C-alpha distance (Angstrom), angle and dihedral (degrees) to the residues before:
residue distance angle dihedral
M1 . . .
Q2 3.75 . .
A3 3.80 130.7 .
R4 3.84 89.1 -100.1
D5 3.79 89.2 58.7
V6 3.78 91.6 51.0
K7 3.77 90.5 51.3
N8 3.86 90.4 50.1
L9 3.81 90.9 51.2
K10 3.81 90.7 48.2
L11 3.84 88.9 50.5
I12 3.80 90.8 53.9
A13 3.87 89.6 48.8
A14 3.86 90.7 48.1
I15 3.80 91.3 53.1
V16 3.81 93.8 46.5
E17 3.86 92.6 46.2
T18 3.80 90.1 47.9
I19 3.79 90.5 53.4
L20 3.79 91.7 47.2
A21 3.84 90.2 49.3
L22 3.82 91.5 60.2
P23 3.81 107.4 109.8
F24 3.83 112.6 -108.8
I25 3.86 93.4 -8.0
G26 3.79 92.8 69.9
G27 3.77 90.9 43.6
L28 3.80 91.8 49.8
I29 3.80 90.0 50.6
V30 3.80 93.0 50.1
I31 3.79 95.7 44.0
G32 3.80 92.2 40.3
T33 3.77 90.9 58.4
A34 3.82 92.5 43.9
W35 3.81 90.5 -112.4
L36 3.85 91.8 -58.9
T37 3.80 87.5 123.1
L38 3.83 89.7 65.5
V39 3.80 91.1 52.3
I40 3.80 92.2 49.3
V41 3.77 93.8 46.6
L42 3.81 90.1 46.1
A43 3.81 88.1 56.7
L44 3.81 89.4 50.3
H45 3.81 92.0 52.6
I46 3.84 90.8 47.9
A47 3.79 90.8 50.5
I48 3.81 91.2 48.2
L49 3.80 90.5 49.9
A50 3.79 91.4 52.3
V51 3.83 93.7 47.9
A52 3.85 91.6 43.3
S53 3.82 89.7 51.7
Q54 3.81 91.2 51.5
N55 3.81 90.7 50.0
K56 3.83 95.2 41.5
A57 3.80 89.1 -120.7
K58 3.81 127.0 150.2
K59 3.77 112.8 -70.0
V60 3.81 104.3 -173.6
A61 3.84 97.3 96.7
P62 3.85 96.1 48.3
I63 3.81 91.5 46.9
M64 3.81 90.5 49.8
G65 3.83 87.5 46.7
I66 3.76 90.2 55.3
I67 3.78 91.5 50.3
T68 3.78 91.0 45.1
N69 3.79 95.4 53.7
V70 3.76 92.7 47.7
L71 3.84 91.4 53.1
A72 3.83 100.0 31.3
W73 3.80 94.0 97.6
I74 3.81 86.5 79.2
P75 3.82 102.2 88.4
V76 3.84 108.6 -133.8
V77 3.78 94.2 22.4
G78 3.82 89.5 53.1
W79 3.78 91.6 53.8
L80 3.83 92.7 48.3
L81 3.79 92.9 47.0
H82 3.85 92.8 49.2
L83 3.74 88.9 51.4
V84 3.84 93.6 50.4
T85 3.80 90.9 45.2
A86 3.81 91.7 50.5
I87 3.79 91.3 50.4
L88 3.80 91.0 49.2
Y89 3.78 91.3 51.7
W90 3.79 93.6 47.9
V91 3.80 91.3 49.0
D92 3.79 90.3 46.5
I93 3.83 95.7 51.9
S94 3.77 92.7 44.1
G95 3.89 89.5 63.1
K96 3.75 126.4 85.1
K97 3.83 97.7 -109.6
A98 3.81 118.6 56.4
C-alpha cells in the first residue's frame, strides 16, 4: 500500500472515531451492537498500524485507537478516549506525511 492508502484508512478511522465520540450517539451505537463495534474498530486500528509501519508513517493515532477500543467499555472513559483518538487522527491526516 502507498502513503495515500494509509491516509485514506486514517480518514476512515477519524470519521468513525468522531462518530463514536459524540455523546449518547456513540454510546447508543456501541451498546446497540453489543460492543461489536469496538471489536471491529479495534481491528481497523490494528490494520492501520500494520500498514503505517510498512510505510514508515506516523503510528501515534492507531496505537491510541487500540488503547481506546480496549478501554472504551468504561462509559465516560470511553467517550473521552474516542474524542482524543479522533483528534489525533484529524491532526495526523492534516499533516504532510501520512
